[in-house]
C-alpha positions in Angstrom: -1.7 -12.8 8.7 -2.7 -9.5 10.3 -1.1 -10.7 13.6 2.2 -10.9 11.8 5.0 -8.9 13.5 5.9 -6.0 11.3 9.6 -5.2 11.5 10.2 -3.9 7.9 8.5 -2.1 5.1 8.4 -5.4 3.3 6.5 -7.0 6.2 4.0 -4.1 6.0 3.5 -4.6 2.3 3.0 -8.3 2.8 0.3 -7.7 5.3 -1.5 -5.3 3.0 -1.3 -7.5 0.0 -2.4 -10.5 2.0 -5.4 -8.7 3.3 -6.3 -7.3 -0.1 -5.9 -10.6 -1.9 -5.0 -9.0 -5.2 -2.0 -7.3 -6.9 -1.5 -3.6 -6.2 0.8 -0.8 -7.4 3.7 0.4 -5.2 2.0 3.8 -4.8 -1.2 2.2 -3.6 0.7 0.0 -1.2 2.5 3.0 0.2 -0.8 4.8 0.8 -2.2 1.8 2.6 0.8 1.1 4.8 0.7 4.7 5.9 -3.1 4.8 6.3 -3.0 1.6 8.4 -0.2 3.1 10.4 2.0 0.1 9.6 4.9 2.1 8.2 5.8 5.5 6.8 6.9 5.2 3.2 6.4 6.7 -0.2 5.6 4.9 -3.4 9.2 5.2 -4.4 10.4 3.6 -1.1 8.0 0.7 -1.5 9.0 0.2 -5.1 12.7 0.3 -4.2 12.3 -2.1 -1.3 10.3 -4.6 -3.4 12.7 -4.4 -6.3 15.7 -4.9 -4.1 14.1 -7.9 -2.3 13.2 -9.6 -5.5 16.7 -9.0 -7.0 18.4 -10.3 -3.9 16.2 -13.4 -3.3 15.0 -14.1 -6.9 12.9 -17.3 -6.8 12.6 -17.3 -3.0 11.3 -13.7 -2.7 7.9 -13.5 -1.1 6.9 -10.9 -3.7 6.5 -11.0 -7.5 6.2 -8.3 -10.1 3.2 -8.4 -12.3 2.0 -6.6 -15.5 0.7 -3.0 -15.2 3.4 -2.1 -12.6 1.7 -4.1 -9.8 3.1 -6.4 -7.1 1.8 -9.5 -5.6 2.7 -12.3 -3.2 4.5 -15.4 -4.5 2.3 -17.6 -2.3 -0.7 -16.7 -4.5 0.9 -18.7 -7.4 0.9 -21.8 -5.1 -2.9 -21.5 -4.4 
């Protein structure tokens, strides 16, 4: 997955979540995408992008919201 082309903030979040293998908060995701030099974003930007993607794509979104204000990958549910 780390060889995935990163064109958007959502791509960067997907890479980080995939590599971590567990749900994370939007603020943690933001810190990681910046630290890994994948994207420059704040926790609010990450949260907004994830919420917007889920609202637009519903069941086909690559992300899911989880308890404790965390985000995960929909593909984890299939595993």
